[in-house]
ZAROKE-609805 format. One line per 10 residues: number of its first residue (from 1); their letters; for each residue x, y, z of N, C-alpha, C, O. Coordinates in Angstrom, 3 decimals, m for minus. Example, Ala and Ser with C-alpha at 12.3 -4.5 7.8 and 13.67 -1.06 7.14 Angstrom:
<atoms>
1> AS> 13.190:m5.690:7.800:12.300:m4.500:7.800:13.200:m3.300:7.800:14.236:m3.319:8.465 ~ 12.850:m2.250:7.080:13.670:m1.060:7.140:12.900:0.030:7.870:13.409:1.138:8.039
</atoms>
This chain:
<atoms>
1> MSKKKEENVS> m0.978:28.611:m53.227:m0.742:27.697:m52.105:m0.963:28.430:m50.785:m0.488:29.552:m50.613 ~ m1.685:27.800:m49.847:m1.967:28.444:m48.573:m0.712:28.508:m47.724:0.271:27.813:m47.982 ~ m0.764:29.374:m46.682:0.376:29.520:m45.797:0.685:28.207:m45.082:1.849:27.852:m44.895 ~ m0.375:27.485:m44.681:m0.190:26.225:m43.972:0.533:25.219:m44.845:1.427:24.516:m44.374 ~ 0.148:25.144:m46.138:0.790:24.198:m47.044:2.241:24.583:m47.279:3.114:23.722:m47.384 ~ 2.493:25.894:m47.362:3.854:26.354:m47.564:4.733:25.939:m46.389:5.880:25.537:m46.584 ~ 4.196:26.035:m45.160:4.955:25.658:m43.987:5.247:24.162:m43.997:6.333:23.739:m43.600 ~ 4.287:23.360:m44.447:4.498:21.916:m44.508:5.584:21.570:m45.515:6.452:20.741:m45.242 ~ 5.533:22.199:m46.666:6.538:21.944:m47.698:7.906:22.332:m47.184:8.883:21.611:m47.383 ~ 7.973:23.490:m46.512:9.230:23.960:m45.963:9.801:22.957:m44.969:11.009:22.726:m44.936
11> GVVSLSKSKY> 8.912:22.351:m44.142:9.355:21.379:m43.157:9.971:20.160:m43.807:10.958:19.621:m43.305 ~ 9.392:19.707:m44.939:9.915:18.545:m45.644:11.273:18.867:m46.246:12.203:18.067:m46.141 ~ 11.395:20.006:m46.863:12.637:20.394:m47.533:13.781:20.551:m46.541:14.935:20.273:m46.868 ~ 13.459:21.001:m45.315:14.501:21.268:m44.332:15.035:19.990:m43.671:16.017:20.051:m42.931 ~ 14.408:18.842:m43.923:14.868:17.585:m43.352:16.224:17.231:m43.939:16.362:17.152:m45.159 ~ 17.229:17.016:m43.094:18.574:16.723:m43.585:18.595:15.375:m44.299:17.788:14.492:m44.010 ~ 19.531:15.232:m45.236:19.629:13.999:m46.014:19.958:12.808:m45.117:19.461:11.705:m45.341 ~ 20.800:13.029:m44.097:21.178:11.919:m43.211:19.970:11.381:m42.451:19.814:10.170:m42.299 ~ 19.116:12.290:m41.972:17.919:11.851:m41.250:16.927:11.201:m42.202:16.270:10.219:m41.856 ~ 16.825:11.762:m43.414:15.929:11.187:m44.419:16.350:9.753:m44.730:15.511:8.854:m44.785
21> DLIKNILKNI> 17.662:9.540:m44.934:18.169:8.204:m45.248:17.951:7.241:m44.086:17.638:6.069:m44.294 ~ 18.120:7.746:m42.849:17.936:6.891:m41.685:16.481:6.466:m41.535:16.198:5.294:m41.287 ~ 15.558:7.414:m41.686:14.129:7.093:m41.596:13.737:6.105:m42.694:12.970:5.171:m42.462 ~ 14.274:6.326:m43.887:13.990:5.424:m45.006:14.499:4.023:m44.694:13.847:3.028:m45.010 ~ 15.681:3.956:m44.066:16.275:2.671:m43.708:15.425:1.951:m42.667:15.236:0.737:m42.744 ~ 14.907:2.713:m41.679:14.040:2.131:m40.649:12.793:1.521:m41.275:12.425:0.385:m40.975 ~ 12.150:2.286:m42.144:10.927:1.801:m42.785:11.195:0.592:m43.666:10.374:m0.322:m43.731 ~ 12.352:0.578:m44.354:12.705:m0.555:m45.214:12.914:m1.813:m44.365:12.483:m2.901:m44.748 ~ 13.579:m1.663:m43.207:13.811:m2.800:m42.323:12.505:m3.343:m41.767:12.313:m4.555:m41.672 ~ 11.599:m2.422:m41.397:10.297:m2.854:m40.887:9.533:m3.610:m41.973:8.910:m4.638:m41.705
31> QDSLGTVLDV> 9.588:m3.090:m43.199:8.911:m3.738:m44.324:9.472:m5.137:m44.554:8.716:m6.091:m44.736 ~ 10.815:m5.260:m44.544:11.444:m6.567:m44.757:11.087:m7.543:m43.636:10.823:m8.721:m43.880 ~ 11.084:m7.026:m42.393:10.789:m7.888:m41.246:9.347:m8.380:m41.272:9.077:m9.541:m40.964 ~ 8.425:m7.498:m41.639:7.019:m7.894:m41.731:6.819:m8.919:m42.836:6.002:m9.832:m42.717 ~ 7.581:m8.750:m43.917:7.502:m9.722:m45.011:7.962:m11.087:m44.540:7.385:m12.107:m44.916 ~ 9.011:m11.107:m43.709:9.515:m12.369:m43.165:8.476:m13.044:m42.279:8.281:m14.257:m42.357 ~ 7.810:m12.258:m41.439:6.780:m12.806:m40.560:5.630:m13.381:m41.373:5.122:m14.458:m41.061 ~ 5.216:m12.664:m42.421:4.132:m13.157:m43.269:4.526:m14.455:m43.956:3.699:m15.355:m44.102 ~ 5.792:m14.561:m44.381:6.270:m15.798:m45.010:6.201:m16.953:m44.026:5.822:m18.068:m44.385 ~ 6.574:m16.673:m42.768:6.536:m17.716:m41.746:5.106:m18.180:m41.497:4.836:m19.376:m41.392
41> LNSDEQKIPD> 4.184:m17.201:m41.403:2.788:m17.546:m41.152:2.161:m18.315:m42.306:1.215:m19.078:m42.107 ~ 2.686:m18.117:m43.510:2.161:m18.813:m44.680:2.853:m20.154:m44.922:2.488:m20.895:m45.835 ~ 3.872:m20.461:m44.082:4.633:m21.692:m44.279:3.970:m22.850:m43.558:2.875:m22.721:m43.011 ~ 4.670:m24.005:m43.567:4.160:m25.205:m42.922:3.873:m24.946:m41.450:4.694:m24.331:m40.770 ~ 2.734:m25.395:m40.941:2.289:m25.101:m39.573:3.285:m25.581:m38.523:3.410:m24.958:m37.469 ~ 4.009:m26.698:m38.796:4.943:m27.244:m37.824:6.127:m26.307:m37.570:6.773:m26.389:m36.525 ~ 6.408:m25.420:m38.522:7.577:m24.551:m38.396:7.239:m23.182:m37.798:8.132:m22.385:m37.512 ~ 5.975:m22.927:m37.619:5.570:m21.585:m37.187:6.149:m21.173:m35.832:6.696:m20.074:m35.745 ~ 6.065:m21.986:m34.762:6.524:m21.510:m33.449:7.966:m21.009:m33.428:8.223:m19.878:m33.013 ~ 8.932:m21.864:m33.883:10.340:m21.469:m33.827:10.645:m20.328:m34.781:11.280:m19.350:m34.387
51> DLAGSLEGIA> 10.200:m20.434:m36.034:10.505:m19.411:m37.036:9.885:m18.077:m36.663:10.504:m17.026:m36.830 ~ 8.655:m18.123:m36.155:7.965:m16.886:m35.808:8.661:m16.198:m34.637:8.829:m14.978:m34.637 ~ 9.065:m16.986:m33.638:9.759:m16.415:m32.488:11.058:m15.745:m32.922:11.384:m14.652:m32.460 ~ 11.802:m16.409:m33.817:13.054:m15.839:m34.297:12.839:m14.567:m35.090:13.605:m13.611:m34.969 ~ 11.792:m14.561:m35.903:11.504:m13.382:m36.721:11.086:m12.197:m35.861:11.528:m11.070:m36.084 ~ 10.229:m12.461:m34.877:9.774:m11.385:m33.995:10.929:m10.840:m33.160:11.001:m9.639:m32.900 ~ 11.841:m11.735:m32.736:13.006:m11.283:m31.971:13.888:m10.394:m32.844:14.453:m9.408:m32.373 ~ 13.998:m10.760:m34.138:14.784:m9.953:m35.063:14.173:m8.579:m35.261:14.894:m7.583:m35.336 ~ 12.848:m8.514:m35.348:12.161:m7.228:m35.519:12.412:m6.346:m34.294:12.694:m5.155:m34.429 ~ 12.308:m6.930:m33.107:12.515:m6.155:m31.881:13.932:m5.603:m31.824:14.144:m4.450:m31.448
61> FKSKDLGRQL> 14.909:m6.441:m32.204:16.307:m5.991:m32.167:16.547:m4.863:m33.165:17.187:m3.865:m32.836 ~ 16.031:m5.023:m34.388:16.219:m3.988:m35.411:15.540:m2.692:m35.016:16.098:m1.611:m35.202 ~ 14.332:m2.798:m34.468:13.593:m1.599:m34.079:14.335:m0.831:m32.994:14.435:0.394:m33.052 ~ 14.860:m1.560:m31.997:15.579:m0.907:m30.908:16.851:m0.261:m31.424:17.157:0.878:m31.070 ~ 17.604:m0.986:m32.267:18.871:m0.466:m32.779:18.653:0.740:m33.673:19.357:1.743:m33.551 ~ 17.683:0.648:m34.569:17.431:1.757:m35.487:16.832:2.954:m34.759:17.099:4.103:m35.111 ~ 16.016:2.673:m33.737:15.471:3.766:m32.940:16.583:4.519:m32.221:16.561:5.746:m32.128 ~ 17.564:3.756:m31.709:18.701:4.387:m31.040:19.491:5.242:m32.026:19.919:6.347:m31.690 ~ 19.687:4.729:m33.251:20.409:5.493:m34.273:19.678:6.793:m34.599:20.301:7.840:m34.778 ~ 18.349:6.713:m34.673:17.575:7.902:m34.997:17.702:8.947:m33.889:17.830:10.140:m34.165
71> QESSGAKIIE> 17.666:8.491:m32.634:17.825:9.418:m31.517:19.204:10.058:m31.533:19.340:11.262:m31.317 ~ 20.237:9.242:m31.792:21.592:9.770:m31.797:21.807:10.741:m32.949:22.567:11.701:m32.822 ~ 21.130:10.490:m34.090:21.295:11.378:m35.241:20.712:12.758:m34.967:21.100:13.736:m35.606 ~ 19.777:12.839:m34.014:19.165:14.122:m33.683:19.968:14.862:m32.616:19.557:15.925:m32.151 ~ 21.124:14.295:m32.228:21.975:14.939:m31.241:21.699:14.493:m29.827:22.286:15.028:m28.887 ~ 20.805:13.510:m29.649:20.464:13.035:m28.308:21.513:12.055:m27.799:22.131:11.330:m28.578 ~ 21.706:12.040:m26.484:22.632:11.113:m25.837:21.825:10.162:m24.980:20.980:10.594:m24.195 ~ 22.079:8.859:m25.123:21.316:7.841:m24.400:22.212:7.212:m23.329:23.317:6.756:m23.623 ~ 21.722:7.192:m22.082:22.478:6.618:m20.967:21.542:5.703:m20.172:20.389:6.057:m19.926 ~ 22.030:4.541:m19.774:21.256:3.636:m18.930:21.921:3.514:m17.563:23.142:3.611:m17.446
81> GVFDGQKMIS> 21.113:3.302:m16.539:21.662:3.181:m15.201:20.670:2.595:m14.222:19.576:2.179:m14.604 ~ 21.056:2.565:m12.957:20.244:1.964:m11.894:19.750:3.057:m10.952:20.515:3.940:m10.565 ~ 18.483:2.998:m10.589:17.894:3.953:m9.662:18.282:3.564:m8.239:18.095:2.418:m7.830 ~ 18.834:4.538:m7.474:19.275:4.238:m6.108:18.340:4.797:m5.044:18.677:4.824:m3.861 ~ 17.161:5.243:m5.474:16.206:5.825:m4.540:16.024:7.311:m4.743:14.964:7.867:m4.456 ~ 17.095:7.964:m5.255:17.038:9.388:m5.564:17.654:9.722:m6.914:17.198:10.626:m7.613 ~ 18.698:8.980:m7.271:19.461:9.268:m8.482:19.564:8.035:m9.362:19.302:6.914:m8.926 ~ 19.954:8.267:m10.621:20.296:7.176:m11.519:21.815:7.093:m11.573:22.480:8.098:m11.823 ~ 22.372:5.904:m11.342:23.816:5.684:m11.397:24.119:4.936:m12.683:23.657:3.812:m12.880 ~ 24.901:5.563:m13.563:25.216:4.933:m14.845:26.326:3.900:m14.672:26.902:3.770:m13.592
91> GDGQEYVVPP> 26.616:3.173:m15.739:27.631:2.130:m15.687:29.015:2.645:m15.352:29.830:1.914:m14.789 ~ 29.296:3.912:m15.696:30.618:4.475:m15.409:30.656:5.230:m14.082:31.626:5.925:m13.782 ~ 29.586:5.085:m13.287:29.573:5.686:m11.969:29.045:7.110:m11.896:28.986:7.694:m10.814 ~ 28.660:7.680:m13.042:28.113:9.033:m13.033:26.719:9.045:m12.399:25.953:8.093:m12.553 ~ 26.399:10.122:m11.690:25.109:10.245:m11.023:24.239:11.287:m11.717:24.713:12.361:m12.086 ~ 22.960:10.957:m11.890:22.002:11.863:m12.517:20.767:11.928:m11.619:20.114:10.915:m11.370 ~ 20.458:13.124:m11.140:19.320:13.289:m10.234:18.011:13.044:m10.980:17.754:13.658:m12.016 ~ 17.195:12.154:m10.453:15.884:11.861:m11.037:14.861:12.801:m10.392:14.773:12.846:m9.165 ~ 14.090:13.549:m11.181:13.092:14.453:m10.605:12.174:13.705:m9.634:11.582:12.692:m10.006 ~ 12.049:14.192:m8.390:11.216:13.501:m7.385:9.779:13.277:m7.853:9.172:12.254:m7.534
101> NYASKSKLVE> 9.236:14.231:m8.607:7.855:14.077:m9.086:7.735:12.895:m10.044:6.749:12.159:m10.013 ~ 8.760:12.716:m10.908:8.734:11.579:m11.837:8.894:10.269:m11.065:8.170:9.304:m11.312 ~ 9.844:10.241:m10.129:10.078:9.031:m9.336:8.825:8.650:m8.548:8.498:7.471:m8.413 ~ 8.129:9.667:m8.030:6.916:9.413:m7.247:5.786:8.908:m8.127:5.120:7.925:m7.804 ~ 5.580:9.597:m9.245:4.491:9.220:m10.152:4.697:7.825:m10.729:3.745:7.060:m10.884 ~ 5.948:7.501:m11.045:6.260:6.196:m11.647:6.431:5.106:m10.600:6.573:3.931:m10.936 ~ 6.419:5.507:m9.305:6.604:4.554:m8.199:7.883:3.740:m8.403:7.881:2.512:m8.324 ~ 8.972:4.464:m8.668:10.253:3.804:m8.893:10.751:3.147:m7.611:10.641:3.711:m6.522 ~ 11.293:1.960:m7.760:11.838:1.209:m6.638:13.356:1.142:m6.795:13.877:1.013:m7.903 ~ 14.042:1.232:m5.679:15.499:1.147:m5.689:15.944:m0.130:m6.406:15.537:m1.234:m6.042
111> GDILKLTITA> 16.789:0.040:m7.435:17.246:m1.104:m8.224:16.634:m1.163:m9.611:17.118:m1.907:m10.464 ~ 15.567:m0.386:m9.861:14.972:m0.335:m11.198:15.995:0.188:m12.215:16.833:1.028:m11.890 ~ 15.914:m0.317:m13.437:16.792:0.144:m14.510:16.103:1.284:m15.257:14.936:1.176:m15.636 ~ 16.835:2.373:m15.463:16.307:3.548:m16.148:17.112:3.856:m17.398:18.285:3.501:m17.513 ~ 16.450:4.524:m18.326:17.130:5.063:m19.513:16.975:6.571:m19.478:15.872:7.092:m19.314 ~ 18.089:7.265:m19.633:18.075:8.723:m19.670:18.415:9.187:m21.078:19.449:8.815:m21.633 ~ 17.532:10.007:m21.653:17.800:10.631:m22.945:18.078:12.110:m22.699:17.230:12.841:m22.188 ~ 19.283:12.535:m23.074:19.640:13.951:m22.991:19.537:14.516:m24.398:20.347:14.193:m25.266 ~ 18.545:15.355:m24.620:18.288:15.868:m25.964:19.313:16.928:m26.353:20.090:17.403:m25.524 ~ 19.293:17.286:m27.638:20.219:18.297:m28.149:19.983:19.649:m27.492:20.882:20.490:m27.459
121> TGDFLFKQIG> 18.779:19.864:m26.969:18.462:21.144:m26.321:18.709:21.107:m24.811:18.436:22.080:m24.107 ~ 19.233:19.961:m24.312:19.579:19.872:m22.900:18.494:19.340:m21.995:18.658:19.358:m20.776 ~ 17.382:18.863:m22.551:16.319:18.269:m21.732:16.745:16.880:m21.263:17.350:16.120:m22.019 ~ 16.424:16.554:m20.006:16.697:15.242:m19.443:15.378:14.468:m19.359:14.461:14.872:m18.643 ~ 15.288:13.357:m20.092:14.065:12.557:m20.132:14.362:11.161:m19.605:15.134:10.415:m20.206 ~ 13.741:10.808:m18.469:13.954:9.501:m17.865:12.822:8.551:m18.252:11.677:8.963:m18.438 ~ 13.175:7.262:m18.370:12.168:6.241:m18.655:12.563:4.950:m17.942:13.712:4.512:m18.007 ~ 11.599:4.360:m17.270:11.825:3.086:m16.596:11.813:1.972:m17.637:10.823:1.818:m18.352 ~ 12.894:1.186:m17.739:12.964:0.132:m18.754:13.160:m1.257:m18.148:13.025:m2.260:m18.848 ~ 13.480:m1.325:m16.842:13.699:m2.633:m16.227:13.242:m2.656:m14.779:14.073:m2.634:m13.871
131> PLERQRLVGE> 11.925:m2.700:m14.545:11.420:m2.707:m13.165:11.711:m4.018:m12.440:11.585:m5.099:m13.016 ~ 12.100:m3.909:m11.171:12.290:m5.089:m10.334:10.937:m5.639:m9.893:9.924:m4.940:m9.924 ~ 10.944:m6.895:m9.486:9.726:m7.465:m8.900:9.521:m6.825:m7.534:10.471:m6.701:m6.760 ~ 8.290:m6.416:m7.230:7.996:m5.662:m6.035:7.298:m6.463:m4.947:6.681:m7.498:m5.201 ~ 7.418:m5.948:m3.722:6.674:m6.466:m2.575:5.930:m5.288:m1.966:6.512:m4.228:m1.741 ~ 4.645:m5.475:m1.700:3.820:m4.403:m1.109:3.723:m4.616:0.404:3.442:m5.713:0.886 ~ 3.965:m3.527:1.130:3.917:m3.593:2.587:3.127:m2.410:3.138:3.019:m1.371:2.488 ~ 2.583:m2.572:4.324:1.885:m1.484:5.003:2.615:m1.193:6.312:2.875:m2.101:7.101 ~ 2.943:0.077:6.535:3.668:0.438:7.743:3.206:1.767:8.292:2.221:2.342:7.829 ~ 3.933:2.248:9.287:3.625:3.532:9.908:4.485:4.619:9.289:5.682:4.431:9.072
141> LLQDEEGNFY> 3.867:5.755:9.006:4.587:6.893:8.435:5.205:7.714:9.566:4.505:8.201:10.454 ~ 6.541:7.857:9.516:7.271:8.603:10.529:7.981:9.800:9.901:8.243:9.820:8.698 ~ 8.287:10.792:10.726:9.009:11.973:10.254:10.015:12.393:11.315:9.669:12.511:12.490 ~ 11.281:12.622:10.899:12.294:13.019:11.870:12.304:14.540:12.062:11.504:15.261:11.465 ~ 13.213:15.004:12.898:13.274:16.429:13.231:13.638:17.305:12.031:13.328:18.496:12.010 ~ 14.292:16.715:11.039:14.689:17.471:9.851:13.624:17.444:8.761:13.813:18.019:7.690 ~ 12.508:16.777:9.033:11.410:16.736:8.071:11.443:15.570:7.107:10.596:15.478:6.219 ~ 12.421:14.664:7.269:12.512:13.499:6.385:11.489:12.439:6.791:11.253:12.199:7.975 ~ 10.893:11.813:5.782:9.866:10.797:6.044:10.437:9.388:5.951:11.366:9.113:5.191 ~ 9.845:8.506:6.753:10.230:7.096:6.771:8.976:6.232:6.872:7.913:6.685:7.297
151> AKVDGSAGLA> 9.135:4.974:6.467:8.074:3.995:6.675:8.627:2.902:7.571:9.661:2.307:7.266 ~ 7.944:2.637:8.673:8.362:1.584:9.588:7.346:0.454:9.530:6.152:0.660:9.748 ~ 7.843:m0.744:9.233:6.968:m1.904:9.072:7.200:m2.880:10.212:8.343:m3.172:10.565 ~ 6.123:m3.378:10.781:6.199:m4.342:11.877:6.924:m5.599:11.406:6.728:m6.051:10.278 ~ 7.747:m6.147:12.260:8.531:m7.330:11.901:7.694:m8.552:11.602:8.193:m9.501:10.997 ~ 6.434:m8.560:12.008:5.557:m9.714:11.770:4.856:m9.641:10.423:3.986:m10.459:10.129 ~ 5.241:m8.642:9.586:4.536:m8.440:8.314:5.004:m9.370:7.205:4.597:m9.207:6.054 ~ 5.848:m10.337:7.526:6.323:m11.277:6.519:7.329:m10.648:5.576:7.237:m10.821:4.360 ~ 8.301:m9.911:6.134:9.292:m9.225:5.315:10.230:m10.229:4.660:10.820:m11.082:5.323 ~ 10.353:m10.105:3.328:11.231:m11.010:2.593:12.670:m10.516:2.617:13.594:m11.301:2.406
161> TGNKKWKLLT> 12.876:m9.223:2.872:14.211:m8.641:2.775:14.894:m8.433:4.111:16.097:m8.176:4.145 ~ 14.166:m8.534:5.216:14.760:m8.313:6.518:14.715:m6.862:6.957:14.998:m6.558:8.116 ~ 14.366:m5.965:6.056:14.246:m4.543:6.404:13.026:m4.303:7.285:12.060:m5.065:7.255 ~ 13.091:m3.227:8.074:11.938:m2.810:8.865:11.657:m1.316:8.709:10.606:m0.828:9.125 ~ 12.602:m0.598:8.109:12.447:0.841:7.987:13.037:1.319:6.664:14.148:0.940:6.293 ~ 12.271:2.163:5.950:12.706:2.666:4.643:12.556:4.185:4.559:11.636:4.763:5.139 ~ 13.469:4.817:3.834:13.357:6.244:3.552:12.307:6.439:2.458:12.115:5.576:1.601 ~ 11.632:7.590:2.505:10.616:7.919:1.507:10.896:9.296:0.911:11.360:10.197:1.610 ~ 10.614:9.454:m0.372:10.734:10.767:m0.995:9.654:11.688:m0.437:8.484:11.312:m0.368 ~ 10.047:12.881:m0.045:9.081:13.835:0.502:7.969:14.125:m0.500:6.801:14.245:m0.129
171> ASVTYYKGEA> 8.350:14.237:m1.791:7.357:14.521:m2.828:6.287:13.434:m2.891:5.120:13.719:m3.163 ~ 6.689:12.182:m2.638:5.732:11.068:m2.673:4.737:11.162:m1.522:3.545:10.912:m1.701 ~ 5.232:11.522:m0.344:4.374:11.609:0.843:3.424:12.799:0.738:2.229:12.669:1.003 ~ 3.952:13.953:0.353:3.110:15.153:0.277:2.061:15.024:m0.826:0.987:15.617:m0.726 ~ 2.362:14.254:m1.878:1.372:14.053:m2.943:0.104:13.416:m2.387:m1.008:13.759:m2.789 ~ 0.290:12.484:m1.455:m0.861:11.807:m0.846:m1.299:12.489:0.457:m2.132:11.969:1.200 ~ m0.705:13.685:0.716:m1.043:14.460:1.923:m0.805:13.649:3.195:m1.586:13.715:4.144 ~ 0.287:12.884:3.196:0.611:12.063:4.344:1.175:12.870:5.502:1.841:13.885:5.297 ~ 0.906:12.414:6.712:1.410:13.037:7.929:1.907:11.953:8.874:1.466:10.804:8.826 ~ 2.837:12.351:9.734:3.367:11.400:10.708:2.214:10.763:11.494:1.313:11.448:11.978
181> GDQVVILVPK> 2.273:9.438:11.604:1.223:8.713:12.308:0.250:8.020:11.378:m0.442:7.090:11.791 ~ 0.183:8.463:10.109:m0.662:7.787:9.122:m0.082:6.418:8.801:1.071:6.133:9.124 ~ m0.879:5.582:8.170:m0.368:4.333:7.623:0.036:4.597:6.177:m0.618:5.362:5.467 ~ 1.107:3.963:5.757:1.592:4.180:4.402:1.786:2.836:3.709:2.339:1.898:4.283 ~ 1.322:2.761:2.463:1.489:1.553:1.649:2.713:1.781:0.772:2.762:2.731:m0.009 ~ 3.695:0.905:0.910:4.948:1.092:0.183:5.257:m0.098:m0.733:4.730:m1.197:m0.559 ~ 6.124:0.161:m1.708:6.625:m0.874:m2.600:8.137:m0.957:m2.423:8.832:0.059:m2.465 ~ 8.641:m2.178:m2.226:10.078:m2.400:m2.071:10.479:m3.581:m2.958:9.617:m4.362:m3.360 ~ 11.772:m3.727:m3.270:12.205:m4.891:m4.047:11.846:m6.181:m3.327:12.019:m6.287:m2.113 ~ 11.353:m7.145:m4.059:10.900:m8.391:m3.431:12.057:m9.216:m2.890:11.955:m9.812:m1.818
191> DAVSVWAAVE> 13.163:m9.249:m3.638:14.253:m10.150:m3.266:15.577:m9.429:m3.029:16.646:m10.008:m3.224 ~ 15.507:m8.172:m2.612:16.749:m7.429:m2.368:16.552:m6.453:m1.216:15.454:m5.939:m0.999 ~ 17.626:m6.209:m0.489:17.585:m5.230:0.596:17.676:m3.838:m0.006:18.476:m3.610:m0.914 ~ 16.871:m2.902:0.484:16.880:m1.544:m0.042:16.784:m0.543:1.102:16.307:m0.868:2.189 ~ 17.239:0.665:0.846:17.177:1.745:1.821:15.922:2.588:1.604:15.318:3.097:2.548 ~ 15.547:2.719:0.315:14.394:3.539:m0.062:13.205:2.671:m0.457:13.363:1.520:m0.865 ~ 12.004:3.249:m0.327:10.771:2.591:m0.768:9.942:3.583:m1.568:10.062:4.796:m1.391 ~ 9.104:3.060:m2.447:8.174:3.894:m3.205:6.833:3.944:m2.472:6.369:2.931:m1.948 ~ 6.225:5.104:m2.438:4.924:5.250:m1.786:3.824:4.925:m2.795:3.749:5.527:m3.866 ~ 2.972:3.960:m2.435:1.845:3.618:m3.314:0.570:4.326:m2.859:m0.281:4.673:m3.678
201> NVIKK> 0.445:4.538:m1.558:m0.752:5.233:m1.038:m0.570:5.543:0.439:0.349:5.036:1.083 ~ m1.440:6.366:0.961:m1.430:6.720:2.369:m2.829:6.506:2.936:m3.827:6.901:2.334 ~ m2.881:5.872:4.105:m4.147:5.639:4.800:m4.186:6.600:5.988:m3.411:6.450:6.932 ~ m5.075:7.572:5.945:m5.119:8.595:6.971:m5.502:8.003:8.330:m6.316:7.084:8.431 ~ m4.884:8.565:9.363:m5.156:8.065:10.725:m6.513:8.552:11.199:m6.925:8.240:12.316
</atoms>
């Protein structure tokens, strides 16, 4: 047996029984759910819409629940919360700093729902799971004496929220090489007042 094959065999043997049983359970549930969907599709055409919707909803629920169990079995901790422009605030009021590069790349908007997975090795993994409806605006890029960036939008721009000025993550502005005086394209919640905005692009002066 080659060294590579030996390593593969070793990997299979080292899988704990609890994880093996959980993975087996996930696959069995998926198999049962797919069988249900196939039965619905093979049934009377008049029953397909309601039955199919119910079956697909059941598959989604089982997949999410079993996926969560699998993550927890590996020692991971799952937390959900709301993005406040810089941090994620969980349901119990705990604050978790969101990496500015991730927030900038994902164009997170204040009020978005996030999921944080804390792995057994201490890694923090954020994922956007509930984005708010956005409004795109164009404004002037400003910078104060302390180096903080802002976006100022003219009041005639059809603002739905009543805001005229938003804070911006420095990482978002520097990514687009923005400077005071440039025009900045921002994303804000469509139907809510916010302090922070996400930078979508910068138009050089």
